[in-house]
C-alpha positions in Angstrom: -17.4 4.7 13.0 -17.3 6.6 9.8 -14.5 9.0 8.9 -16.9 11.9 8.7 -17.8 11.5 12.3 -14.2 11.7 13.6 -13.1 15.1 12.4 -9.3 14.9 12.0 -7.6 14.8 8.6 -5.4 12.0 7.3 -3.3 12.4 4.2 -2.2 9.4 2.1 0.3 10.1 -0.7 0.8 7.4 -3.3 4.5 7.4 -4.4 4.9 4.3 -6.5 3.7 0.7 -6.5 3.2 -0.3 -2.8 5.2 2.7 -1.5 3.1 5.4 0.1 3.1 8.0 2.9 0.5 8.2 5.6 0.3 11.5 7.5 -1.6 11.8 10.8 -0.9 14.6 13.2 2.9 14.8 13.8 3.5 11.3 12.4 4.5 10.7 8.8 4.7 6.9 8.0 6.5 5.6 5.0 5.1 2.2 3.9 7.1 -0.4 2.0 9.8 1.8 0.4 11.0 1.0 -3.1 13.2 4.0 -3.9 15.4 2.7 -6.7 15.7 4.6 -10.0 13.8 3.3 -13.1 15.2 0.2 -14.6 17.9 -0.5 -11.9 16.2 -3.6 -10.5 15.9 -7.1 -12.1 13.0 -8.3 -14.2 10.4 -10.5 -12.6 9.7 -12.8 -15.5 12.0 -15.2 -17.4 10.1 -15.5 -20.7 8.8 -12.9 -23.1 9.7 -9.2 -22.5 12.2 -9.2 -19.6 11.6 -5.6 -18.6 13.7 -4.3 -15.8 12.1 -2.7 -12.8 10.7 -0.3 -11.7 9.2 0.7 -15.1 8.6 4.3 -14.0 10.7 6.8 -11.9 9.6 8.0 -8.5 7.4 11.2 -8.9 9.2 14.5 -8.7 7.5 15.2 -5.4 9.0 12.1 -3.7 12.3 13.7 -2.5 10.5 16.5 -0.7 7.8 14.2 0.7 10.5 11.8 2.2 12.2 14.6 4.1 9.5 14.6 6.8 9.2 10.8 7.4 9.1 9.9 11.1 8.5 6.1 10.9 8.5 3.2 8.4 6.1 0.3 8.2 7.1 -2.9 6.4 4.5 -5.5 5.4 7.1 -8.1 4.1 10.5 -7.9 2.6 12.2 -11.3 2.2 12.6 -13.8 -0.6 13.4 -11.1 -3.2 10.5 -8.8 -2.5 12.4 -5.7 -3.6 9.2 -4.0 -4.7 8.4 -3.5 -0.9 11.9 -2.8 0.3 14.8 -2.5 -2.1 18.5 -1.7 -1.5 17.9 2.1 -2.0 15.1 1.9 0.6 17.3 0.0 3.1 20.2 2.5 2.6 17.8 5.5 3.0 16.4 4.0 6.3 19.8 3.0 7.6 21.4 6.4 7.0 18.6 8.2 8.8 17.9 5.5 11.4 14.2 5.9 10.9 12.3 3.6 13.3 11.1 0.6 11.3 8.0 -1.3 12.5 7.8 -4.8 11.2 6.8 -8.4 12.0 9.0 -10.6 14.3 9.8 -12.7 11.3 11.3 -9.7 9.4 13.0 -8.1 12.4 16.3 -10.2 12.4 16.6 -9.8 8.6 16.3 -6.0 8.9 18.5 -5.7 12.0 21.3 -7.5 10.2 21.2 -4.7 7.6 21.6 -2.0 10.2 18.1 -0.7 10.3 16.5 0.7 13.5 14.0 -2.1 14.0 11.0 -2.0 16.3 9.3 -5.5 15.9 5.7 -6.0 16.7 4.7 -8.7 19.2 4.3 -12.2 17.8 0.6 -12.4 17.6 -2.2 -11.7 15.1 -5.3 -11.6 17.3 -4.4 -8.8 19.7 -3.7 -5.2 18.8 -0.4 -3.5 19.5 0.2 0.1 20.7 1.1 2.2 17.7 1.8 6.0 17.7 -1.1 6.9 19.9 -3.4 4.3 18.5 -3.4 0.6 17.8 -2.2 -1.7 15.1 -3.6 -5.1 14.2 -1.8 -7.5 11.8 -3.9 -9.3 9.2 -2.4 -12.4 7.5 -1.8 -12.3 3.8 -1.9 -15.0 1.1 0.5 -13.9 -1.5 -0.6 -16.4 -4.2 -2.2 -19.8 -4.1 -1.2 -23.2 -5.1 2.4 -24.1 -6.1 3.5 -20.5 -6.6 2.2 -19.6 -3.2 4.5 -22.1 -1.6 7.5 -20.1 -2.7 6.2 -16.7 -1.7 6.8 -14.5 1.4 3.3 -14.0 2.5 3.7 -11.2 5.1 0.9 -9.3 6.7 -1.5 -6.4 6.3 -2.1 -3.8 9.0 -5.2 -2.2 10.4 -4.3 1.1 12.1 -6.8 2.7 14.4 -6.4 6.1 16.0 -9.1 7.6 18.3 -9.3 10.8 16.3 -8.9 9.8 12.7 -10.3 7.3 10.1 -9.3 3.7 10.5 -6.9 2.5 7.8 -6.4 -1.0 6.5 -3.2 -1.6 4.5 -3.9 -4.9 2.9 -0.3 -5.8 1.9 0.4 -8.3 -0.8 -2.6 -10.7 -0.8 -5.3 -12.1 -2.9 -8.9 -11.8 -1.8 -9.1 -14.8 0.7 -12.0 -15.8 2.9 -10.1 -14.4 5.8 -9.7 -11.0 4.1 -13.4 -11.0 3.2 -14.3 -11.8 6.8 -12.0 -9.1 8.1 -13.5 -6.4 5.9 -17.1 -7.4 6.8 -16.4 -7.5 10.5 -14.2 -4.4 10.8 -15.3 -2.2 7.9 -12.3 0.1 7.8 -12.9 3.7 6.8 -10.1 3.5 4.3 -8.5 0.4 2.7 -5.4 0.3 0.5 -5.4 -2.8 -1.7 -3.0 -4.2 -4.2 -4.7 -4.1 -7.6 -2.0 -5.0 -10.2 -2.9 -8.6 -10.8 0.8 -9.6 -10.6 1.8 -12.9 -12.2 4.9 -14.8 -12.9 5.5 -16.9 -15.9 3.6 -19.8 -14.3 0.6 -19.8 -11.9 -2.2 -17.4 -11.2 -2.4 -14.0 -9.6 -0.3 -13.4 -6.5 -2.1 -10.2 -5.5 -5.6 -8.9 -6.2 -6.5 -8.0 -9.8 -9.5 -6.3 -11.2 -12.0 -8.9 -10.2 -10.8 -9.1 -6.6 -10.6 -5.4 -6.2 -14.2 -4.9 -7.4 -15.4 -7.6 -5.1 -13.5 -6.0 -2.2 -15.1 -2.7 -2.9 -18.5 -4.4 -2.8 -17.8 -5.8 0.6 -16.5 -2.5 2.1 -18.6 0.4 3.1 -15.6 2.8 3.2 -13.1 4.2 0.7 -10.9 1.8 -1.2 -7.6 2.9 -2.6 -6.0 0.9 -5.4 -2.2 0.8 -5.8 0.5 -1.6 -7.2 -0.4 -0.2 -10.6 1.8 0.6 -13.6 5.2 0.4 -11.8 6.4 -3.2 -11.8 6.7 -5.3 -15.0 4.7 -8.3 -13.8 1.6 -6.2 -12.8 -0.5 -6.0 -16.0 -3.6 -4.1 -14.7 -3.8 -0.5 -15.8 -5.5 2.4 -14.1 -7.7 2.9 -17.1 -8.9 -0.8 -17.1 -9.6 -0.7 -13.3 -11.4 2.6 -13.6 -13.6 1.2 -16.4 -14.4 -1.9 -14.4 -15.3 0.2 -11.3 -17.7 2.3 -13.3 -19.3 -0.8 -14.8 -19.7 -2.3 -11.3 -21.1 0.9 -9.8 -18.3 1.3 -7.2 -16.3 4.1 -8.9 -17.7 6.6 -6.3 -15.7 4.8 -3.5 -12.8 3.2 -5.4 -9.9 5.7 -5.7 -7.1 5.1 -8.1 -4.4 7.7 -7.4 -1.6 8.6 -9.8 2.0 8.4 -8.5 2.7 11.6 -6.5 -1.0 12.2 -5.8 -2.2 12.9 -2.2 -5.7 12.0 -1.0 -6.9 14.0 2.0 -9.6 12.3 4.1 -11.9 14.3 6.4 -15.6 14.6 5.5 -14.7 13.5 2.0 -11.4 12.8 0.2 -9.7 15.6 -1.7 -7.1 14.9 -4.5 -3.9 16.9 -4.7 -1.2 16.5 -7.3 2.3 17.4 -6.4 4.2 16.0 -9.4 5.0 18.7 -12.0 5.0 16.0 -14.8 1.3 15.3 -14.3 -1.6 17.3 -15.7 -3.3 19.7 -13.3 -6.1 17.5 -12.2 -6.2 18.8 -8.6 -9.5 19.4 -7.0 -12.2 17.9 -4.9 -14.1 14.7 -5.3 -17.9 14.8 -5.5 -19.3 15.4 -2.0 -16.2 17.3 -0.7 -16.9 20.2 1.6 -14.2 22.3 -0.1 
């Protein structure tokens, strides 16, 4: 079912890298919080420019946005994946005892750090109840070959509410046959995909890059949101390069590339809102919006 036939609004605010906020009704879900200040986390490459992370600050709007968080959703967090949950994020969740939904694999790790953990059942095939709707886990492949053997692969999530667009949070994954099949079969109204083309010193991409994102958009009939951009030093893809590729491929009308701090509102058509004072006043409606 398309988002336009459902009626209720969903807000998705991009904060930085994989960190975003999903607002539906009274629920405000924080996804994969990396809340550290610029340059306070280690570099992710050994050779060349060893730039510390994150390479940008959180947007000015983040502090206010975080005040209303009711739940947190973690796709993966072990084996050094601070770009999905860092020390600042753990401390923030622990101090507020925000309910943290995660996989059974991550639950003991997070519980040991004092978080209010609510693990999902240990299954992929069946949906789990989730805040008045359902949640499916979708396996990720966080890099292929030798580098993939050392990665924490995690999951993506498909969230379905009866009165809102369906939302697929892909997590850290390359475009695998399983992800392709999932998109073809489920056709989420909205998909959030990693687009940074992250690489270490050796091996290939460990998340989607430009080619994979364009292919994903070609498979999907819904809106595709690209994140993991311009925030971590081992993600070389820029917003400008991805936007140019989308235009060339003819998918730029459905591939959304939000700035940090930007909110996308989904009803009959997505509306862009900028909350960060450092950004240019680009707020307005996308083509086809009813506003």
